[in-house]
Phi, psi and omega in degrees: 000139181289155178296137181288157167285122183250120185241121178269132180235106183248177180151169181294169178301128179065029179281340181118018181299316182293320180297317178296316180299315181295319180294321177294318179298318179298320183290314188270350187287352177292325186239349183224151173280116182247131179235137176254125173247125181259125178301331179304331180288350182255019169303145183295148176293132180234025184295341179279354182255156175287163180300318180297322177295321180296325182293342182268355179294141174275097184280359182251017175252144180306330182291350179285349185253146174270073183290338176298316178293319179300312180297318179302317183284329172299315180296322179295317177297319180296333179272005178086017181261153174274141181241160172250101188274138176289164169230166186235141179260100184286338179289319183259003175059044176201171179293136181282160178284342181278134173242166180236136176274125181239126182266160176306152187217172177270324181230122179248117177261114182251111184241140180172167182303319194242023182288343174257000180263327183277125186296320182291323176291315185304317184290348181263358185270135173275333179213142183238121185239139176236128178265116188251102183237140183304146185299322182292323178293317179298320180296315181298317178298316181296318180301311180297315183295312186291326177288318183286316191252340190239014174068024182270160170264159178301318181298318182292322178295317180295317179298315181296320181298315183288326185272325183231315189301308183295316182296314181292326177300313182292329183279323189238316188283306182303316179297335181288347180300327182294345179271354185285145171279326182225132175246126183246106174292133175069014171062222188293347177286343179273090188293325179295313180296321179296319178297318179295320179295316179299317179298318181293317179298318179299322180290324177294317179299316180297318180298317180293321179294321180289334181281345182259000000 
């Protein structure tokens, strides 16, 4: 099996990375096998820690992720192997017992905060995309999501945003934007940018197919 097209999609928390990934998957899945890998699923296992200890982890620092495992599994997929991908329990702040079987694919969409920050991930990408969304919009989206889906309180979301999310974004995520091939303001709502991105991905797929 030919090596997949690997596309990194980075951006701040709640910038719209998942929405962009899903729209791309929907578009290309008619003719190609498209797989989305979320860096969030590779948060480190914290089952050896108490719940209170887990709540104090800085989840917005690159060290919170098991990027060694992520890179290993990217390489396995690129080599045509099936992987058993971890998942993450955001309510309990640790790796979930459930895993997912992921098969080799033609297009691999890798989305996460630090996919343009990590050097080992970066060198494996055929295309680098950054979703650039205003901080106030990202905060409102994060607040709604974390309260609705992750069992958080409004106070805890605000505290986390002020103490780690904003600081880590400015230290690690925002600087990675300069490494992007394409910057998309407002994510999937930017229809012109999405059309351009789709056209570019299609050309990469065609080039790889013609090369094999």
